[in-house]
C-alpha positions in Angstrom: -23.8 11.1 -0.4 -20.0 11.3 0.1 -18.2 8.1 0.8 -16.1 9.4 3.7 -13.2 7.6 5.1 -15.1 7.2 8.4 -18.1 5.7 6.7 -16.0 3.2 4.7 -14.2 2.2 8.0 -17.5 1.7 9.7 -18.8 -0.6 7.0 -15.5 -2.6 6.7 -15.4 -3.2 10.5 -19.1 -4.2 10.5 -18.4 -6.6 7.6 -15.5 -8.1 9.6 -17.4 -8.5 12.8 -20.9 -9.3 11.4 -22.3 -7.8 14.6 -23.3 -4.2 15.3 -22.3 -4.3 19.0 -18.8 -5.6 18.5 -18.3 -3.3 15.5 -19.4 -0.3 17.5 -17.0 -1.2 20.3 -14.1 -1.5 17.8 -15.1 1.9 16.4 -15.4 3.5 19.8 -19.0 4.6 19.2 -22.4 3.5 20.3 -24.5 1.0 18.3 -27.5 3.3 17.2 -25.3 5.8 15.3 -23.5 3.0 13.5 -26.8 1.4 12.5 -28.1 4.7 11.2 -24.9 5.3 9.2 -25.1 1.9 7.5 -28.8 2.5 6.7 -27.9 5.9 5.1 -25.1 4.1 3.1 -27.6 1.5 1.8 -30.1 4.2 0.8 -27.4 6.2 -1.0 -26.1 3.2 -2.9 -29.6 1.9 -3.6 -28.6 -1.7 -2.7 -29.1 -3.9 0.3 -25.7 -4.6 1.9 -26.7 -6.6 4.9 -29.2 -9.3 6.0 -30.1 -8.4 9.6 -31.3 -10.7 12.4 -31.7 -10.2 16.1 -28.3 -11.6 16.9 -26.0 -10.9 13.9 -25.8 -9.5 10.4 -24.8 -11.2 7.2 -23.4 -9.6 4.1 -25.4 -9.9 0.9 -23.5 -10.6 -2.3 -23.5 -6.9 -3.0 -22.3 -6.2 0.6 -19.4 -8.7 0.2 -18.3 -7.0 -3.0 -18.6 -3.5 -1.6 -16.7 -4.5 1.6 -13.8 -5.8 -0.5 -13.7 -2.6 -2.6 -14.1 -0.4 0.4 -11.1 -2.1 2.1 -9.0 -1.6 -1.1 -10.0 2.1 -1.1 -9.0 2.5 2.5 -5.7 0.7 1.9 -5.0 2.9 -1.1 -5.7 6.0 0.9 -3.5 4.9 3.7 -0.7 4.1 1.2 -1.0 7.6 -0.4 -0.9 9.3 3.0 2.1 7.2 4.1 4.0 7.9 0.9 3.4 11.6 1.2 4.7 11.6 4.8 7.7 9.5 3.8 8.6 11.7 0.9 8.4 14.7 3.2 11.0 13.6 5.7 11.8 10.0 5.2 11.0 8.9 8.7 7.4 7.5 8.4 5.5 5.3 6.0 6.4 2.1 4.1 9.4 1.2 2.0 9.6 -1.9 -0.3 13.1 -3.4 0.0 14.5 -6.1 -2.2 17.5 -8.3 -1.2 19.5 -11.3 -2.5 19.6 -14.4 -0.3 23.4 -14.1 0.3 22.9 -11.0 2.6 20.1 -12.5 4.7 22.5 -13.9 7.3 24.3 -10.8 8.7 24.0 -7.7 6.5 20.2 -7.5 6.2 19.4 -8.2 9.8 21.8 -5.4 10.8 20.1 -3.0 8.4 16.7 -4.0 9.8 17.8 -3.5 13.4 19.3 -0.1 12.7 16.2 1.0 10.8 14.0 -0.1 13.7 16.0 1.7 16.3 16.5 4.9 14.4 13.3 5.2 12.3 10.6 3.3 14.2 7.9 4.9 12.0 9.3 3.4 8.9 8.0 0.0 7.9 10.2 -2.2 5.6 8.5 -4.8 3.4 11.0 -7.4 2.1 11.2 -9.2 -1.2 13.9 -11.7 -2.0 14.9 -12.6 -5.5 17.9 -12.6 -7.9 19.9 -9.5 -8.6 18.6 -9.2 -12.1 14.9 -9.5 -11.1 15.4 -7.1 -8.2 17.0 -4.6 -10.6 14.0 -4.9 -12.9 11.6 -4.3 -10.0 13.5 -1.2 -8.9 13.3 0.2 -12.5 9.6 -0.4 -12.7 8.9 1.2 -9.3 7.7 -2.1 -7.7 10.7 -1.8 -5.2 12.0 1.4 -3.7 15.4 0.0 -3.0 17.3 -3.3 -3.5 20.5 -4.7 -2.2 22.0 -6.7 -5.0 25.3 -8.3 -6.0 27.5 -6.1 -8.1 28.5 -5.5 -10.7 25.1 -5.8 -12.5 25.0 -7.0 -16.0 22.4 -4.3 -16.9 22.8 -1.1 -14.8 20.7 1.1 -17.1 18.1 3.2 -15.3 19.6 2.6 -11.9 21.7 4.5 -9.4 24.2 2.2 -7.8 26.2 2.6 -4.6 28.5 0.1 -3.1 27.5 -0.5 0.5 29.5 -3.6 1.6 32.3 -5.9 0.6 32.8 -9.5 1.8 35.1 -12.3 1.1 34.3 -15.7 -0.4 34.8 -18.7 2.0 34.9 -22.4 1.3 32.4 -24.8 2.7 33.7 -28.3 3.3 32.1 -31.6 4.4 32.8 -32.3 8.1 35.8 -34.5 8.3 37.3 -33.5 5.0 41.1 -33.6 5.0 41.3 -29.9 4.1 39.2 -29.0 7.1 42.2 -29.7 9.3 43.8 -26.4 8.1 42.7 -23.1 9.5 42.7 -21.5 6.1 43.1 -22.5 2.5 44.3 -21.3 -0.9 41.8 -21.5 -3.6 44.2 -23.6 -5.6 44.0 -26.3 -2.9 40.5 -27.1 -4.2 41.5 -27.8 -7.8 40.9 -31.5 -7.5 37.5 -31.2 -5.6 34.0 -31.6 -7.0 32.2 -28.2 -6.6 28.5 -27.5 -5.9 28.1 -24.6 -8.3 25.6 -21.8 -8.3 22.9 -21.7 -10.9 23.7 -19.4 -13.8 20.1 -18.1 -13.7 19.2 -17.7 -10.0 22.7 -16.9 -8.7 24.4 -15.4 -11.7 26.6 -13.0 -9.8 28.0 -15.6 -7.5 28.4 -18.1 -10.4 30.5 -15.6 -12.4 32.5 -14.8 -9.3 33.3 -18.4 -8.5 34.2 -19.2 -12.1 36.5 -16.1 -12.3 38.2 -16.8 -9.0 38.9 -20.4 -9.9 40.1 -19.4 -13.3 42.5 -16.9 -11.8 43.8 -19.6 -9.4 44.6 -21.7 -12.4 41.8 -24.2 -12.7 38.2 -24.7 -13.8 35.9 -25.9 -11.0 34.7 -29.5 -11.5 30.9 -29.5 -11.8 29.7 -31.9 -9.1 26.3 -30.5 -8.5 24.1 -27.4 -9.0 21.8 -25.4 -6.8 19.8 -22.2 -7.2 20.2 -21.0 -3.5 22.8 -20.9 -0.9 21.1 -23.4 1.4 21.0 -25.7 -1.7 24.7 -25.4 -2.3 25.5 -26.0 1.4 23.2 -29.0 1.4 25.3 -30.7 -1.3 28.3 -30.1 0.9 26.6 -31.5 4.0 25.9 -34.6 2.0 29.6 -35.1 1.6 29.7 -35.0 -2.2 31.1 -31.5 -2.9 32.7 -28.3 -1.7 31.4 -24.9 -2.5 32.3 -21.2 -2.3 29.9 -19.0 -0.4 29.9 -15.5 1.1 31.8 -15.4 4.4 28.8 -14.1 6.3 27.1 -17.5 5.9 27.1 -18.7 9.6 29.2 -21.6 10.6 26.2 -23.3 12.1 24.1 -22.9 8.9 23.9 -26.7 8.5 25.3 -29.6 10.5 28.0 -31.5 8.8 29.6 -28.5 7.1 32.8 -26.6 8.1 33.8 -23.2 6.8 37.3 -22.0 6.1 38.6 -18.6 5.0 40.5 -18.3 1.8 43.9 -16.8 1.9 44.6 -13.7 -0.2 46.9 -14.5 -3.1 50.3 -12.9 -3.0 50.0 -11.7 -6.6 47.0 -10.0 -8.2 47.1 -12.5 -11.0 46.2 -15.2 -8.5 42.7 -13.6 -8.2 42.7 -11.5 -5.0 39.9 -9.3 -6.4 37.9 -12.3 -7.5 37.6 -13.4 -3.9 35.8 -10.2 -2.9 32.0 -9.9 -3.3 30.3 -6.6 -3.5 26.9 -5.6 -2.2 25.3 -2.7 -4.1 22.3 -0.5 -3.2 20.2 0.0 -6.3 17.6 2.8 -6.7 15.8 4.3 -9.7 18.1 6.7 -11.6 17.4 10.3 -10.8 14.8 9.4 -8.2 15.5 10.8 -4.7 13.4 9.4 -1.8 14.3 10.6 1.7 13.3 7.2 3.2 15.5 5.4 0.8 18.4 7.7 1.6 17.9 7.2 5.3 18.1 3.4 5.0 21.1 3.5 2.6 22.8 5.9 5.0 22.7 3.2 7.7 25.2 1.1 5.8 26.8 3.6 3.5 27.5 6.6 5.8 26.4 10.2 5.2 
């Protein structure tokens, strides 16, 4: 007996409902053909899958195990079909997208809105992690695409495209004397305690902050550490530190914090480039997926 997709669907629905009438209704069929199909399935497998009563059915141990495996088979089949369709034209199916926390305020929501409007048949599954971990997941095929902070320490096995640039801004405790100014020079912060990004979780931002401060003529004073942007800003809200964050972090991210832009230094030696953060689209080297290309084109252009 062939385990057809329809037969697997029938058994999975019955296992979920534990009632022939409700299952038949979900399957848009009458109850007798469903009952007959399940009986044929049990005979073909040579095991009892259900305990039947006048009101409901209960799965046997074998039935529970088979329902789980049948569900996995259906999911795998659906994934294969979805991937085939996506590979064909890039407009349907599922795409696994990785992102760093720093782009979740403005950049990523814009990508998701554009993708929803232009490619409604394309479902995006999101995974947030560090740039290094996301790059590894792209190389292994666990992610189709990742938006990471550039430059990457290890770009091997990846195709990288710059998709956005943004400036660093300074987060100050509310009422801080420097908050009276509309903008600041990075050198104005030389005497402040900094909430610094974790070297492991926020390596790209940590290197950027250190390089920018070094170019401005000082080393940031280590007042606190955090492995996420909300953590950094929480230190600032507590009134103990200042920190540098991507400018897209919203001004209302946390009460008690004020954001100010950083002025571009007049001379390159003052670190103008070090105040600019880069967002990079990472894909597997040599691998072309139409769905990935469509999503990247939303922010990168043709």
